[in-house]
N, CA, C and O of each residue as an XYZ file, in Angstrom:
504
protein
N     -86.694    -49.565   -120.242
C     -86.921    -48.557   -119.232
C     -85.820    -47.501   -119.272
O     -86.108    -46.304   -119.244
N     -84.550    -47.938   -119.338
C     -83.432    -46.995   -119.363
C     -83.444    -46.195   -120.658
O     -83.033    -45.035   -120.679
N     -83.912    -46.812   -121.733
C     -84.013    -46.093   -123.002
C     -84.986    -44.939   -122.847
O     -84.721    -43.833   -123.319
N     -86.104    -45.185   -122.194
C     -87.090    -44.126   -121.971
C     -86.506    -43.013   -121.113
O     -86.751    -41.834   -121.368
N     -85.733    -43.385   -120.096
C     -85.116    -42.380   -119.227
C     -84.151    -41.523   -120.027
O     -84.151    -40.300   -119.896
N     -83.320    -42.163   -120.864
C     -82.359    -41.420   -121.677
C     -83.079    -40.471   -122.627
O     -82.710    -39.303   -122.746
N     -84.096    -40.970   -123.293
C     -84.847    -40.143   -124.237
C     -85.523    -38.987   -123.497
O     -85.552    -37.860   -123.991
N     -86.060    -39.269   -122.325
C     -86.693    -38.219   -121.528
C     -85.683    -37.156   -121.127
O     -85.980    -35.963   -121.181
N     -84.491    -37.581   -120.727
C     -83.461    -36.621   -120.328
C     -83.039    -35.747   -121.499
O     -82.909    -34.532   -121.352
N     -82.826    -36.354   -122.653
C     -82.457    -35.587   -123.847
C     -83.593    -34.637   -124.208
O     -83.354    -33.480   -124.552
N     -84.822    -35.122   -124.130
C     -85.978    -34.279   -124.437
C     -86.056    -33.085   -123.501
O     -86.318    -31.964   -123.938
N     -85.831    -33.322   -122.217
C     -85.859    -32.229   -121.254
C     -84.766    -31.204   -121.530
O     -85.008    -29.998   -121.481
N     -83.565    -31.690   -121.819
C     -82.470    -30.776   -122.137
C     -82.804    -29.924   -123.346
O     -82.611    -28.708   -123.336
N     -83.300    -30.563   -124.374
C     -83.627    -29.829   -125.590
C     -84.813    -28.898   -125.382
O     -84.852    -27.808   -125.952
N     -85.776    -29.315   -124.576
C     -86.934    -28.460   -124.292
C     -86.516    -27.197   -123.555
O     -86.983    -26.100   -123.863
N     -85.639    -27.362   -122.588
C     -85.142    -26.199   -121.844
C     -84.461    -25.228   -122.806
O     -84.646    -24.014   -122.722
N     -83.686    -25.778   -123.703
C     -82.995    -24.928   -124.663
C     -83.981    -24.218   -125.584
O     -83.798    -23.046   -125.914
N     -85.000    -24.915   -125.987
C     -85.995    -24.293   -126.866
C     -86.749    -23.177   -126.151
O     -87.001    -22.120   -126.729
N     -87.099    -23.411   -124.919
C     -87.816    -22.406   -124.148
C     -86.922    -21.194   -123.895
O     -87.367    -20.050   -123.982
N     -85.663    -21.461   -123.582
C     -84.737    -20.377   -123.253
C     -84.415    -19.501   -124.456
O     -84.082    -18.325   -124.310
N     -84.515    -20.074   -125.620
C     -84.212    -19.272   -126.804
C     -84.055    -20.154   -128.022
O     -82.998    -20.748   -128.237
N     -85.085    -20.237   -128.801
C     -85.075    -21.118   -129.967
C     -83.979    -20.742   -130.947
O     -83.391    -21.618   -131.582
N     -83.699    -19.471   -131.079
C     -82.678    -19.061   -132.040
C     -81.286    -19.470   -131.599
O     -80.387    -19.601   -132.430
N     -81.093    -19.673   -130.305
C     -79.781    -20.056   -129.798
C     -79.438    -21.503   -130.142
O     -78.269    -21.884   -130.090
N     -80.421    -22.306   -130.488
C     -80.159    -23.713   -130.745
C     -81.039    -24.220   -131.875
O     -81.916    -25.060   -131.675
N     -80.790    -23.700   -133.045
C     -81.537    -24.136   -134.226
C     -81.204    -25.592   -134.515
O     -80.053    -26.005   -134.379
N     -82.188    -26.359   -134.908
C     -81.970    -27.755   -135.287
C     -82.111    -28.743   -134.158
O     -81.771    -29.914   -134.332
N     -82.601    -28.320   -133.000
C     -82.687    -29.232   -131.865
C     -83.625    -30.407   -132.124
O     -83.366    -31.516   -131.655
N     -84.692    -30.185   -132.851
C     -85.618    -31.276   -133.162
C     -84.944    -32.330   -134.021
O     -85.167    -33.527   -133.840
N     -84.123    -31.884   -134.948
C     -83.405    -32.822   -135.814
C     -82.376    -33.625   -135.017
O     -82.213    -34.827   -135.223
N     -81.691    -32.942   -134.112
C     -80.702    -33.634   -133.278
C     -81.393    -34.676   -132.413
O     -80.930    -35.812   -132.313
N     -82.484    -34.297   -131.797
C     -83.234    -35.227   -130.949
C     -83.665    -36.455   -131.751
O     -83.546    -37.584   -131.276
N     -84.166    -36.230   -132.967
C     -84.615    -37.342   -133.807
C     -83.450    -38.265   -134.164
O     -83.585    -39.487   -134.121
N     -82.319    -37.681   -134.511
C     -81.146    -38.502   -134.859
C     -80.671    -39.316   -133.665
O     -80.356    -40.499   -133.795
N     -80.622    -38.679   -132.509
C     -80.160    -39.379   -131.309
C     -81.117    -40.519   -130.937
O     -80.682    -41.604   -130.552
N     -82.386    -40.266   -131.054
C     -83.380    -41.295   -130.753
C     -83.253    -42.469   -131.730
O     -83.376    -43.630   -131.337
N     -83.009    -42.159   -132.990
C     -82.874    -43.199   -134.010
C     -81.630    -44.064   -133.776
O     -81.663    -45.269   -134.023
N     -80.550    -43.466   -133.310
C     -79.302    -44.202   -133.073
C     -79.311    -45.000   -131.777
O     -78.522    -45.933   -131.625
N     -80.170    -44.658   -130.858
C     -80.140    -45.247   -129.520
C     -80.130    -46.781   -129.488
O     -79.349    -47.348   -128.723
N     -80.947    -47.476   -130.269
C     -80.891    -48.944   -130.227
C     -79.518    -49.505   -130.610
O     -79.056    -50.477   -130.013
N     -78.876    -48.900   -131.592
C     -77.551    -49.362   -132.013
C     -76.538    -49.089   -130.905
O     -75.705    -49.941   -130.596
N     -76.611    -47.910   -130.315
C     -75.696    -47.549   -129.226
C     -75.885    -48.488   -128.041
O     -74.907    -48.965   -127.466
N     -77.123    -48.753   -127.674
C     -77.391    -49.664   -126.554
C     -76.848    -51.063   -126.835
O     -76.309    -51.713   -125.940
N     -76.989    -51.524   -128.072
C     -76.464    -52.845   -128.440
C     -74.942    -52.870   -128.352
O     -74.365    -53.831   -127.843
N     -74.292    -51.822   -128.844
C     -72.824    -51.749   -128.780
C     -72.336    -51.690   -127.334
O     -71.305    -52.274   -127.000
N     -73.066    -50.996   -126.491
C     -72.705    -50.961   -125.067
C     -72.867    -52.349   -124.447
O     -72.003    -52.801   -123.696
N     -73.958    -53.013   -124.758
C     -74.221    -54.347   -124.210
C     -73.165    -55.352   -124.664
O     -72.824    -56.279   -123.929
N     -72.654    -55.163   -125.876
C     -71.612    -56.046   -126.413
C     -70.222    -55.685   -125.889
O     -69.264    -56.425   -126.112
N     -70.110    -54.571   -125.205
C     -68.821    -54.130   -124.682
C     -67.921    -53.496   -125.723
O     -66.713    -53.379   -125.514
N     -68.497    -53.084   -126.847
C     -67.732    -52.478   -127.927
C     -67.425    -51.014   -127.635
O     -66.361    -50.513   -127.999
N     -68.359    -50.329   -126.978
C     -68.181    -48.916   -126.653
C     -68.476    -48.672   -125.180
O     -69.126    -49.476   -124.511
N     -67.984    -47.549   -124.702
C     -68.261    -47.140   -123.338
C     -68.459    -45.638   -123.294
O     -68.308    -44.948   -124.302
N     -68.794    -45.148   -122.129
C     -69.008    -43.718   -121.903
C     -67.770    -43.156   -121.224
O     -67.409    -43.582   -120.127
N     -67.117    -42.195   -121.880
C     -65.918    -41.635   -121.260
C     -66.283    -40.567   -120.224
O     -67.457    -40.253   -120.033
N     -65.278    -40.022   -119.569
C     -65.527    -39.075   -118.481
C     -65.755    -37.645   -118.963
O     -65.787    -36.707   -118.166
N     -65.910    -37.492   -120.267
C     -66.190    -36.169   -120.846
C     -67.581    -36.104   -121.474
O     -67.951    -35.096   -122.076
N     -68.356    -37.199   -121.327
C     -69.728    -37.199   -121.833
C     -69.876    -37.698   -123.252
O     -70.889    -37.440   -123.902
N     -68.866    -38.417   -123.742
C     -68.897    -38.904   -125.120
C     -68.674    -40.417   -125.151
O     -68.148    -41.008   -124.208
N     -69.092    -41.021   -126.263
C     -68.871    -42.442   -126.482
C     -67.437    -42.660   -126.929
O     -66.833    -41.807   -127.579
N     -66.905    -43.823   -126.564
C     -65.549    -44.157   -126.963
C     -65.465    -45.656   -127.221
O     -66.104    -46.451   -126.532
N     -64.672    -46.033   -128.217
C     -64.466    -47.434   -128.545
C     -63.615    -48.073   -127.455
O     -62.629    -47.492   -127.000
N     -64.007    -49.273   -127.043
C     -63.255    -50.032   -126.056
C     -62.459    -51.093   -126.812
O     -63.024    -51.852   -127.600
N     -61.176    -51.145   -126.578
C     -60.334    -52.088   -127.307
C     -60.158    -51.618   -128.736
O     -60.184    -50.418   -129.008
N     -59.982    -52.553   -129.644
C     -59.712    -52.185   -131.026
C     -60.881    -52.334   -131.976
O     -60.748    -52.061   -133.169
N     -62.016    -52.758   -131.472
C     -63.171    -52.999   -132.339
C     -63.747    -51.671   -132.833
O     -64.285    -50.894   -132.044
N     -63.638    -51.419   -134.112
C     -64.101    -50.157   -134.692
C     -65.493    -50.292   -135.325
O     -65.871    -49.490   -136.179
N     -66.247    -51.308   -134.902
C     -67.591    -51.523   -135.439
C     -68.463    -50.284   -135.226
O     -68.462    -49.681   -134.153
N     -69.194    -49.925   -136.258
C     -70.168    -48.823   -136.191
C     -69.519    -47.490   -135.787
O     -70.135    -46.676   -135.099
N     -68.292    -47.282   -136.213
C     -67.583    -46.047   -135.894
C     -68.376    -44.825   -136.364
O     -68.350    -43.777   -135.719
N     -69.081    -44.963   -137.492
C     -69.873    -43.846   -138.010
C     -70.990    -43.452   -137.041
O     -71.307    -42.271   -136.904
N     -71.579    -44.435   -136.374
C     -72.643    -44.162   -135.400
C     -72.063    -43.431   -134.193
O     -72.663    -42.484   -133.685
N     -70.910    -43.870   -133.743
C     -70.257    -43.252   -132.592
C     -69.877    -41.809   -132.906
O     -70.103    -40.909   -132.098
N     -69.303    -41.599   -134.078
C     -68.905    -40.255   -134.496
C     -70.113    -39.328   -134.590
O     -70.062    -38.188   -134.130
N     -71.196    -39.817   -135.185
C     -72.411    -39.005   -135.330
C     -73.014    -38.673   -133.966
O     -73.434    -37.540   -133.732
N     -73.058    -39.647   -133.077
C     -73.610    -39.410   -131.735
C     -72.774    -38.378   -130.988
O     -73.316    -37.457   -130.379
N     -71.462    -38.533   -131.036
C     -70.599    -37.588   -130.333
C     -70.719    -36.180   -130.911
O     -70.641    -35.197   -130.174
N     -70.904    -36.081   -132.195
C     -71.087    -34.775   -132.825
C     -72.373    -34.108   -132.331
O     -72.383    -32.922   -132.003
N     -73.445    -34.882   -132.284
C     -74.717    -34.334   -131.794
C     -74.631    -33.981   -130.308
O     -75.166    -32.957   -129.881
N     -73.962    -34.825   -129.524
C     -73.801    -34.512   -128.104
C     -73.041    -33.190   -127.945
O     -73.394    -32.358   -127.110
N     -72.012    -33.014   -128.741
C     -71.234    -31.778   -128.638
C     -72.104    -30.556   -128.951
O     -71.973    -29.518   -128.303
N     -72.983    -30.679   -129.937
C     -73.885    -29.571   -130.249
C     -74.820    -29.266   -129.081
O     -75.062    -28.103   -128.757
N     -75.338    -30.308   -128.460
C     -76.220    -30.127   -127.305
C     -75.438    -29.499   -126.149
O     -75.903    -28.541   -125.533
N     -74.257    -30.035   -125.858
C     -73.437    -29.501   -124.773
C     -73.065    -28.042   -125.031
O     -73.046    -27.230   -124.106
N     -72.772    -27.717   -126.280
C     -72.405    -26.352   -126.639
C     -73.562    -25.397   -126.381
O     -73.372    -24.307   -125.842
N     -74.763    -25.817   -126.770
C     -75.943    -24.969   -126.548
C     -76.215    -24.779   -125.062
O     -76.550    -23.679   -124.623
N     -76.072    -25.842   -124.295
C     -76.293    -25.752   -122.848
C     -75.232    -24.842   -122.224
O     -75.550    -23.999   -121.385
N     -73.995    -25.010   -122.628
C     -72.908    -24.185   -122.092
C     -73.143    -22.709   -122.391
O     -72.927    -21.849   -121.537
N     -73.580    -22.432   -123.590
C     -73.854    -21.045   -123.966
C     -74.976    -20.466   -123.105
O     -74.888    -19.333   -122.631
N     -76.019    -21.251   -122.911
C     -77.163    -20.798   -122.116
C     -76.766    -20.561   -120.658
O     -77.223    -19.608   -120.027
N     -75.909    -21.442   -120.130
C     -75.540    -21.371   -118.720
C     -74.301    -20.507   -118.460
O     -73.937    -20.269   -117.308
N     -73.668    -20.049   -119.515
C     -72.467    -19.235   -119.353
C     -71.296    -20.020   -118.797
O     -70.517    -19.505   -117.995
N     -71.173    -21.269   -119.225
C     -70.089    -22.130   -118.753
C     -69.388    -22.758   -119.950
O     -69.663    -22.384   -121.090
N     -68.500    -23.694   -119.713
C     -67.747    -24.318   -120.803
C     -68.421    -25.603   -121.285
O     -69.142    -26.270   -120.542
N     -68.166    -25.920   -122.528
C     -68.670    -27.170   -123.113
C     -68.079    -28.349   -122.347
O     -68.762    -29.342   -122.093
N     -66.811    -28.232   -121.985
C     -66.124    -29.288   -121.245
C     -66.821    -29.586   -119.920
O     -67.007    -30.750   -119.564
N     -67.203    -28.548   -119.196
C     -67.876    -28.738   -117.916
C     -69.252    -29.386   -118.106
O     -69.632    -30.263   -117.329
N     -69.984    -28.972   -119.108
C     -71.291    -29.575   -119.389
C     -71.116    -31.059   -119.696
O     -71.872    -31.889   -119.190
N     -70.132    -31.397   -120.514
C     -69.870    -32.798   -120.846
C     -69.504    -33.626   -119.634
O     -69.975    -34.753   -119.478
N     -68.664    -33.072   -118.775
C     -68.261    -33.798   -117.569
C     -69.449    -34.020   -116.629
O     -69.572    -35.081   -116.017
N     -70.308    -33.031   -116.519
C     -71.523    -33.196   -115.697
C     -72.409    -34.290   -116.274
O     -72.948    -35.125   -115.549
N     -72.548    -34.266   -117.589
C     -73.372    -35.279   -118.260
C     -72.766    -36.666   -118.081
O     -73.492    -37.643   -117.895
N     -71.439    -36.755   -118.135
C     -70.763    -38.047   -117.954
C     -71.098    -38.649   -116.591
O     -71.301    -39.858   -116.476
N     -71.156    -37.818   -115.573
C     -71.506    -38.305   -114.237
C     -72.934    -38.836   -114.206
O     -73.204    -39.866   -113.589
N     -73.851    -38.130   -114.875
C     -75.238    -38.584   -114.933
C     -75.332    -39.922   -115.668
O     -76.020    -40.840   -115.225
N     -74.636    -40.015   -116.787
C     -74.652    -41.247   -117.583
C     -74.106    -42.409   -116.765
O     -74.678    -43.499   -116.778
N     -73.002    -42.185   -116.053
C     -72.378    -43.251   -115.258
C     -73.336    -43.772   -114.185
O     -73.406    -44.978   -113.944
N     -74.065    -42.873   -113.548
C     -75.019    -43.296   -112.516
C     -76.125    -44.169   -113.087
O     -76.602    -45.086   -112.419
N     -76.535    -43.889   -114.319
C     -77.658    -44.597   -114.920
C     -77.235    -45.788   -115.797
O     -78.086    -46.496   -116.335
N     -75.943    -46.000   -115.933
C     -75.451    -47.090   -116.775
C     -75.888    -48.449   -116.221
O     -76.047    -48.630   -115.014
N     -76.074    -49.377   -117.128
C     -76.463    -50.728   -116.749
C     -75.235    -51.516   -116.304
O     -74.116    -51.218   -116.723
N     -75.444    -52.516   -115.461
C     -74.324    -53.376   -115.068
C     -73.662    -53.997   -116.307
O     -74.334    -54.440   -117.238
N     -72.339    -54.012   -116.285
C     -71.579    -54.579   -117.399
C     -71.145    -53.550   -118.429
O     -70.263    -53.828   -119.241
N     -71.741    -52.377   -118.411
C     -71.348    -51.346   -119.375
C     -70.043    -50.693   -118.932
O     -69.755    -50.569   -117.742
N     -69.267    -50.281   -119.929
C     -67.972    -49.657   -119.679
C     -68.138    -48.168   -119.414
O     -68.833    -47.454   -120.137
N     -67.472    -47.725   -118.346
C     -67.503    -46.332   -117.912
C     -66.059    -45.921   -117.622
O     -65.262    -46.722   -117.133
N     -65.737    -44.675   -117.927
C     -64.413    -44.151   -117.589
C     -64.555    -43.261   -116.354
O     -65.372    -42.340   -116.331
N     -63.751    -43.547   -115.332
C     -63.841    -42.721   -114.133
C     -63.111    -41.395   -114.338
O     -62.518    -41.166   -115.392
N     -63.155    -40.535   -113.342
C     -62.590    -39.191   -113.460
C     -61.078    -39.195   -113.672
O     -60.523    -38.241   -114.218
N     -60.409    -40.271   -113.238
C     -58.953    -40.348   -113.425
C     -58.582    -40.894   -114.799
O     -57.408    -40.904   -115.167
N     -59.577    -41.346   -115.555
C     -59.311    -41.888   -116.892
C     -59.287    -43.413   -116.951
O     -59.073    -43.982   -118.022
N     -59.499    -44.071   -115.842
C     -59.490    -45.537   -115.787
C     -60.847    -46.080   -116.223
O     -61.887    -45.584   -115.790
N     -60.834    -47.099   -117.080
C     -62.048    -47.746   -117.536
C     -62.434    -48.891   -116.600
O     -61.572    -49.620   -116.108
N     -63.726    -49.039   -116.362
C     -64.227    -50.148   -115.553
C     -65.611    -50.528   -116.050
O     -66.303    -49.737   -116.692
N     -65.997    -51.763   -115.735
C     -67.353    -52.204   -116.054
C     -68.216    -51.980   -114.834
O     -67.857    -52.379   -113.726
N     -69.347    -51.347   -115.036
C     -70.249    -51.062   -113.928
C     -70.776    -52.371   -113.353
O     -71.111    -53.307   -114.078
N     -70.835    -52.399   -112.057
C     -71.326    -53.604   -111.370
C     -72.786    -53.453   -111.040
O     -73.384    -54.359   -110.461
């Protein structure tokens, strides 16, 4: 269910960008496909406590386990592209878009997943 919500949210974000100006965000379909393909691995890593969601809207390794670092790097790169396009469309900063997204992610996180609060402290969602 949460996977569907995440995919729907990403789809909505990308759809808004496409409607607002396709030339402003070339490659959105490819980004969406890559993110959708990585989602099962990301969800598994979150469930295992290997990664968490930081307060800037990106994935981060928890502890020293560097498993699937390539997946984390690729996801964060795609997120940055999405955030950049949204920031450009809204006339705001990439940092602000990421922080807003981090709040949304934290609200929808499953119990036991690692989240970083606004002060930088990590906690497991209850």
